[in-house]
C-alpha positions in Angstrom: 0.1 0.3 0.0 1.4 3.4 -0.9 0.6 4.9 2.9 2.8 2.3 4.2 5.7 2.9 2.6 4.9 6.8 2.7 5.3 6.4 6.3 7.8 4.0 6.6 9.5 6.6 5.2 8.6 9.0 7.4 9.0 7.1 10.6 12.6 6.4 9.8 13.4 10.4 9.7 12.8 10.7 13.6 13.5 13.8 14.0 17.1 14.3 16.1 16.2 18.1 17.6 13.3 20.0 19.9 11.6 21.5 16.9 7.7 21.2 17.1 7.4 19.3 13.2 9.0 18.8 10.1 7.3 18.7 6.9 6.3 15.4 5.3 6.1 16.5 1.5 2.6 16.1 1.6 0.5 19.5 1.0 1.9 20.7 4.5 1.0 18.0 6.7 3.4 17.8 9.6 5.4 15.0 11.9 4.8 16.3 14.9 6.9 15.9 18.3 5.8 14.3 21.1 6.4 16.6 23.5 4.5 19.1 21.6 1.2 16.9 21.3 1.1 16.6 24.9 1.9 20.0 25.7 -0.8 22.0 23.4 -3.6 19.3 24.9 -2.3 19.9 28.7 -1.2 16.6 29.0 -4.2 15.2 27.2 -7.0 16.9 29.6 -9.9 18.0 27.7 -11.6 15.3 26.3 -13.9 16.4 23.8 -14.9 12.6 22.2 -14.6 9.0 22.6 -15.0 6.0 19.9 -14.3 3.1 19.3 -10.4 3.7 18.3 -9.5 6.5 20.8 -10.0 9.7 22.0 -10.3 13.0 20.8 -8.8 16.2 22.8 -8.8 19.9 22.4 -5.3 21.5 22.4 -3.7 24.4 20.8 -0.3 25.1 19.7 2.1 27.8 21.1 1.2 29.6 17.9 -2.5 30.1 18.9 -3.7 27.4 16.6 -6.6 25.3 18.3 -6.2 21.5 17.5 -8.0 18.4 17.9 -5.4 15.3 18.6 -7.0 11.9 18.1 -5.1 9.7 20.4 -5.7 5.8 19.0 -5.9 3.0 21.6 -3.2 0.4 21.6 -1.0 -1.2 18.6 -3.8 -3.5 16.7 -3.1 -4.1 13.1 -6.3 -2.8 12.2 -5.6 0.7 14.5 -2.0 0.8 12.8 -3.6 0.4 9.2 -6.4 2.9 9.6 -3.9 5.3 10.8 -1.9 4.9 7.9 -4.4 4.9 5.6 -6.0 8.3 7.3 -2.8 9.6 7.1 -1.7 8.9 3.1 -5.4 10.2 2.1 -5.5 13.3 4.2 -1.9 14.2 3.3 -3.0 14.6 -0.7 -6.5 16.1 -0.6 -7.5 20.0 0.0 -11.0 21.4 -0.2 -12.9 23.7 2.1 -15.4 20.6 2.4 -12.8 18.1 4.0 -11.3 18.0 7.2 -7.6 19.5 7.3 -4.9 17.0 8.8 -2.6 19.3 10.5 -0.1 16.4 10.9 0.7 12.9 12.8 3.0 11.7 15.6 3.9 8.6 16.5 5.5 7.5 20.0 6.2 3.7 20.6 3.2 1.8 19.9 1.0 5.4 20.2 -0.6 7.0 17.2 -2.1 10.3 17.2 -4.0 12.6 14.5 -3.9 16.6 14.6 -6.7 18.2 13.0 -7.6 21.9 12.8 -10.4 22.3 15.4 -14.0 22.4 14.3 -16.1 24.6 16.8 -19.3 23.8 15.7 -18.9 19.9 16.5 -20.6 17.3 14.5 -23.4 17.7 12.1 -25.1 14.4 14.3 -25.2 17.1 17.4 -27.9 18.9 15.9 -29.3 15.8 14.7 -29.6 13.8 17.8 -28.9 16.6 21.3 -32.2 16.9 23.4 -30.5 20.1 24.7 -29.9 21.3 21.4 -33.1 23.4 20.1 -33.9 21.9 16.7 -34.4 25.0 15.3 -30.8 26.2 15.2 -30.3 25.1 12.0 -32.7 26.7 9.6 -33.4 25.0 6.2 -31.2 27.4 4.6 -28.4 26.3 6.8 -29.1 22.7 6.3 -29.5 23.4 2.4 -25.9 24.6 2.7 -24.8 22.0 5.1 -26.2 19.2 2.2 -24.7 20.9 -0.7 -21.4 21.6 1.0 -21.3 17.2 1.9 -22.0 17.0 -1.7 -19.1 19.2 -3.1 -16.6 17.6 -1.0 -17.8 14.3 -2.0 -17.6 14.9 -5.8 -13.8 16.4 -5.2 -13.1 12.7 -3.9 -14.5 11.0 -6.0 -13.8 12.7 -9.1 -11.3 16.3 -9.2 -9.1 15.1 -6.5 -7.7 12.4 -9.0 -7.5 10.1 -5.9 -10.8 8.6 -6.8 -11.5 7.6 -2.7 -14.7 6.5 -1.3 -15.2 7.1 1.8 -17.6 4.1 2.8 -19.0 5.6 6.1 -20.8 9.4 5.3 -23.1 9.9 8.0 -23.7 13.0 10.2 -20.7 12.0 13.1 -18.2 12.2 10.2 -19.6 15.5 9.0 -18.0 18.4 11.3 -19.3 22.2 11.4 -16.8 25.1 11.6 -17.5 28.5 13.0 -19.6 29.7 10.1 -21.4 26.1 9.8 -19.5 25.0 6.7 -19.6 21.3 6.8 -16.0 19.0 6.7 -15.8 15.9 5.7 -14.1 13.5 8.3 -13.5 10.0 9.2 -11.0 8.7 6.5 -9.1 5.8 8.1 -12.0 3.7 6.4 -11.7 5.4 2.9 -10.1 3.3 0.2 -8.6 4.5 -3.0 -9.8 3.3 -6.4 -7.3 2.8 -9.4 -7.8 5.5 -12.6 -10.9 4.2 -14.0 -11.9 2.0 -11.7 -15.7 2.0 -10.5 -15.9 -0.5 -8.0 -13.8 -2.9 -6.1 -14.3 -5.8 -3.8 -14.1 -5.8 -0.4 -13.6 -8.8 2.0 -14.8 -7.2 5.2 -17.7 -4.4 5.4 -17.1 -1.1 7.3 -19.3 1.6 8.3 -22.5 1.9 9.7 -25.9 0.1 10.0 -28.3 2.6 9.0 -26.3 4.2 5.9 -24.8 1.0 4.2 -25.5 0.5 0.8 -27.2 -3.0 -0.1 -25.4 -4.1 -2.5 -22.5 -3.6 -0.5 -23.6 -5.8 2.3 -24.8 -8.7 0.0 -22.2 -8.6 -2.1 -19.1 -6.7 -1.1 -18.5 -4.6 -4.0 -17.5 -1.0 -3.0 -17.9 2.2 -4.9 -18.7 5.9 -5.2 -22.5 4.5 -5.5 -21.9 3.5 -1.6 -21.2 6.7 -0.6 -24.1 8.2 -2.8 -26.3 6.0 -0.7 -25.0 6.9 2.9 -25.7 10.7 1.4 -28.8 10.2 0.9 -29.6 8.5 4.1 -27.9 11.8 5.5 -30.0 14.2 4.0 -33.3 12.3 5.4 -31.7 12.4 8.7 -30.9 16.2 8.5 -34.7 16.6 7.4 -36.3 14.6 9.9 -33.9 14.5 12.8 -34.8 11.0 13.1 -32.0 8.1 13.4 -31.1 6.1 10.5 -31.4 2.9 12.9 -33.9 2.6 15.5 -33.9 -0.4 17.7 -36.1 1.5 20.1 -39.7 0.8 18.9 -39.8 3.8 16.5 -40.4 3.4 12.6 -36.8 3.3 11.1 -35.7 6.0 8.9 -35.7 4.4 5.3 -39.0 3.0 6.1 -40.9 6.2 7.6 -40.2 7.7 4.9 -41.3 5.5 2.1 -44.2 5.5 3.6 -45.1 8.8 4.2 -43.7 9.1 0.0 -46.5 6.2 -1.4 -49.2 8.0 0.8 -48.5 11.5 -0.9 -47.4 12.6 2.5 -43.8 13.5 2.1 -44.0 16.7 4.3 -44.4 14.2 7.4 -41.0 13.8 7.0 -40.2 17.0 7.4 -39.2 17.5 11.4 -42.0 19.7 12.9 -40.1 22.8 13.5 -39.1 23.2 10.3 -42.7 22.6 9.1 -43.9 25.1 11.4 -40.8 28.3 10.4 -39.9 27.7 6.8 -42.1 29.6 4.3 -43.9 27.6 1.6 -41.1 28.2 -1.1 -38.8 26.8 1.2 -41.0 23.6 1.9 -41.3 22.8 -1.8 -37.5 23.0 -2.1 -37.5 20.6 1.2 -39.6 18.1 -0.4 -37.5 18.4 -3.5 -34.4 17.6 -1.4 -36.5 14.1 0.1 -37.4 13.1 -3.5 -33.4 13.5 -4.4 -32.6 11.6 -1.2 -34.9 9.0 -2.3 -32.9 8.9 -5.7 -29.7 8.4 -3.8 -30.8 5.4 -1.6 -31.9 3.4 -4.7 -31.2 -0.2 -3.9 -29.4 -0.6 -7.5 -26.3 0.9 -7.5 -26.5 1.5 -11.5 -29.7 3.8 -11.3 -28.8 5.7 -8.4 -27.2 8.8 -9.5 -23.7 10.2 -8.8 -23.1 13.0 -6.7 -22.3 15.6 -9.9 -25.7 15.1 -11.0 -27.5 15.4 -7.8 -25.2 18.6 -7.9 -26.9 19.6 -10.6 -30.2 18.6 -8.8 -29.4 20.9 -6.3 -28.4 24.3 -8.3 -31.3 23.5 -10.9 -35.3 23.4 -9.6 -36.4 23.2 -12.6 -34.9 20.1 -14.0 -37.5 17.1 -13.6 -36.5 14.3 -11.2 -37.0 10.6 -12.0 -39.7 8.8 -10.0 -37.7 6.9 -7.3 -37.9 3.1 -7.0 -39.7 2.0 -4.5 -38.8 -1.4 -3.3 -38.3 -3.9 -0.7 -34.9 -3.0 0.7 -35.0 -3.6 4.0 -32.8 -6.1 5.4 -34.4 -9.3 7.3 -34.2 -9.8 10.7 -31.6 -12.7 10.8 -29.3 -10.8 8.1 -28.9 -7.4 10.3 -28.1 -9.4 13.6 -25.3 -11.2 11.7 -24.0 -7.4 10.6 -24.9 -6.0 13.9 -22.2 -8.6 15.7 -19.6 -6.4 14.1 -18.5 -3.2 16.3 -17.7 -1.7 13.1 -21.2 -2.3 12.5 -23.4 -1.6 15.2 -26.3 1.2 15.1 -24.9 4.4 15.8 -21.6 3.4 15.8 -18.8 5.9 15.4 -16.0 4.6 13.5 -14.1 7.8 13.3 -13.2 9.8 16.2 -14.0 13.5 15.1 -12.2 16.8 15.8 -15.1 18.3 17.6 -15.9 21.0 20.2 -16.6 20.7 24.0 -20.4 20.8 23.2 -20.1 17.3 21.2 -23.4 15.8 21.6 -22.8 11.8 19.7 
């Protein structure tokens, strides 16, 4: 893997002086000195996030720049692979709607990733935190967030020339900066495709239940259309403020949306606060976005739109939309339980450790 050779080269160049970092030669990504990381985080005292891979800490460099530091647990093969993968991919990507990796640190069996700090936490915190007023995200803000995520996906799918599939798009993988500009994070499970390659085989299914492309789960074939599916689910979550996967008796999100759609009652997908506060023209636009989201979660990956097509639909409101295909796309209980046994596929499990603020509400 390209990331392995890159990091092996860097790790052989251990620093022999007291400088804070050295450049790696990849778009300004640095290898930080461990003492710099420890001092910046006040000895890792300010935890702002936890997850299956480790913890995230808020810090401040001597320059005054605020940072978020992800410390990975232990030295498992998976953590090592994910660490190398994220450094390799994010070191080569720069886009307004992607999290910026400032650098990394490796000390014995400990691995650290250093990101820009996002003061408005994750998109998930605005959807599920009961202590947050739902109206804090107006439709205008939601629309800008949705379009920003789409632009970030188009960049990694087509424009970056790396042909990256993220494989775990969801609200907890979307960070919000001071101006609520969305930044895609969680690239440890991302996969770079070969030039001209439209899909690849995966022996291990990674992601989060409720966001997984059904075809990917059945066949192990992953493609950019897998991200389109997850993006569609994310749009529906933003509009409805409902969980993608429900185990508490609530109707599953996609089932709820499709039932409302089939009955001609798509308005009831929209969260009640948004329904009450938005104007009629905004409601019409929201209903169009629900329609687009249903096209994104088409069970057939071949007829699912590309992100570029989705962005066209966003910008050209007069363009007619195809009718969504409503089929039997819900996993049987046995299949769900089979995947549920994997930690990376647990409902709501965040496979990323997001560089979030102290307002983290996942």
